[in-house]
Phi, psi and omega in degrees: 000120180275117181269126181282126176297121176269099184283335172292320174294322177309305186296315175300320177287321173298312184299317181296321178304311179303304178306328182291352180275355174275125171310137185311319178294348176273339180293133179284153180292150190295336178293326176288315183293327182272347177288327184245137168212199179276359169262004177275096191277062175230165170271142166258011190300322189271358178295316192297330176300332177296333190238004175266141171292169180299320175291329169295319184291318174308306183305308195273337193268311202252000181242147169276171176303322181296312172297323176292317178300325177294321185286325177295317182297321188268352179085012172300314173243155172259158176299325180283334173285329179289316184286328177287325168302322181285321180302315181295323178290322181295317180300320167307307182303309183288341171284338180261348182218356177061049186265353178239151177248333178228134183251094193254053188295321175304313187290325179291320186286324177296323181286319189286323177297322172301319189281330174290322175296321178296319185295312180292318186279331184257346176073014170215163178293155184285333178191186176294336176256029186305118171076005185281120172294133177231131175270162183231128170305148189300341181289345173283143190258123165235119180316125176099359180230143178289146168241080196282331187059030169084000182266127170304323179301340188253009174297131177083016181286330175034076174307146197266348190234131169300144172297154183301316182285341171298306179301316175306303181299316170303320176291340172274351175108013177289158176241126175255138188218340179220158162239144193249163196279159184211163173273159175307126184078345177077356189258048173200155183266020174241111183288079187221138172209173180285350180267303196252012179072199187262125174280129188263152170273115185299339173291330182192112185291356183268347183260157174283149174273352185078181182194168004272359179268036188299326179291324175303309177306312185282323178298317178291322176299325179281344184068022169280001162203152178253349182204122181226164178245129180239188160226170195206110182245338181205017176130014195289340166275311188290326181287315182288332176296310186288333178288320189261350178088040182231169177275145181219131178233120170264106177284174168300150179298149168074026165234338158271136174295141190225352187286170181056043178261161168283132161200152187256344179277146168293143185284079194237010175296121177292119173055013184237115182264122169286138179232157174263147186194177188252154161240150184204166177275352180210147180291325184308319184291327174296316187285328181291313184300314182298316181296324176294318185295318186279342172270358185263016184040071182294339175301348175287339179262323179237093191297349185278358178282157176283154175267069179231117173272188184296132174255110189292121183303138176293329187284133184244162180310330188266358183286151171261126187254162183254125188227120183272144178237122174253124184268311176195163168258122178303337177290344181219081187303137180264131195288150186308306188303323181285325180296310172313307186295316180297322185280336170295318182291322182299315181296317186299307186294327177294321185288346176264007170102356181282148178277126185237131173221125179280132184263121184257339177244123175210160177302168187273132175293328180305314174300313184297322177300308184299318186295316179299311180301324182287323181287327178288347183229061181272345179220181183305134172293102187279344177295311178298328179297318181290331181288317179296326180299316178280332185081008175294153181296124164294128184284149191303324183289340177281348182270357179294154194263067177282354172296355170304337178268358175091136183200187177099164190309148189236144170270186187286329172301312184292330177288322175295323175293322175297305182303319177295319180294324177295317183291320178293319176300313178306310182290329177293319181285318177304325178302322183281315182296329178302344183270355186219163172289305179219166178243132176259137172209178170297155169260345180195175181285346180204228174246205177293116176287174169300152175320130167086003187239011186294309178065210189291161190223068183292325187283334170281317190300317184314317180296330178285320176305311184276348187052047169269128172307137176211159184223132168271124173243110180300136179199126178075188176197169179284121182247118182301320184282352184255300188284158186242149179271104182228158172285115168271136179271132178242146172301149182311316188297340173284356176306124176075358186231004182220142179297120183260150185273134171219115186300326185290325182287328188262352184307137177085349186282154193286149166269167173199172167225157171249122178250134186220167181206165178303165185301141185062008173263037179308320185283319177304308184306308183302320169296324170294315173302320180294326177297309186299311186301324181289320179296319187286342178271354183287000000 
């Protein structure tokens, strides 16, 4: 006799189990919870300070990770009080935005207690990340906690081994306390699934938090974390960063440890590597963490990594750099407010003495998207088979008709053709990049769109096809008194699969730029981004 799997019941039980880890005194009042949902066009960024005590608010609100590490090192803060403060703020954030999948508060406190004892006994920190709370995307494994990836069929899987990057970061002194929400299958920019629901954008709850690391983006914007780790196959770090208004870094492949994560698809992407990387409230933290990771011989944890340590960049903070600017590919129209922001950035950098050139002729983003989409679907979609086998609901954003760009299993001739096209694209784009230190471009057509409307992601995916490191720097916002509401003409093929512009829907949402450099020039890219970020903050 076959017993039918009740996915709704399984999801309900799992969600209640996770929510039960929130202490009673941290549960928000019903009038707050009833006030906000995905139809509320309001920000919830100011809610946490109403419910944190002064010490918790100070710890979570006013410091970068680098500053916090210094206070942990000199004993001004203990690891246990820091992780409790961030756990409380994360509990508030997830009640408002559905950003967390696992609340590992006990795990974090046990780890913090060990680190406090170590510091007291040895008179020195455990490592360069001693006591720093770091949030993790759901796909990273920690024994004793599920890595469901939003599939009800994976509830209770509790992997036995830690992910490679988890092991490395713990050896460096980090404290893990939450895992964060993702979309069903990871292959959409709306972080929704049937277990934990939809992650909401804390800037405006009617807008998407992005994906697939959407929980990280929302949690970090709420400062329930100031440093988190996501993954990126087509923009999954950078899309949540630009949607929520935080920093995100997609490194070159095989530099951050990536192995031993939970994934259900076969590793069949042609020449497109999923990478792990950081999201943060500030750029200095991303640069700081990356230098530590690159100097840590991470191939000891993930043997697939290159044996390349941190390469000190020749570019210094006082240097003037050469920057190419791409405003849009007409095949993928960029919304007027983001075009304004890109031009403002160019003007500001130019006025500070940096060489700026607008790039008018460049290879097709549309071609790169076609190649990427074909590469993502080289064999049968195992993830969809899992959904069909359990009968669980497929989320709305996965039903967008993106197959107009072609997909499906490939024979050997088609695989060879794809690889040849990728190699040609790489050469064509390098001929552009070789003229500049970095290129600034959009990371998306605009900012965070309404739920289930993000669609395709050509501006981030190009960097995955090329394996070029890239950074999202938040800058500016959509301003009703500055920007205009105009009708943007879109190619017919983009109907229903591309974020369309409407000023009223986007008002107040964060702006951004994407900064990129050729493969394995991560250190040079970060040095240039540090210069750019400081100019934009002036």
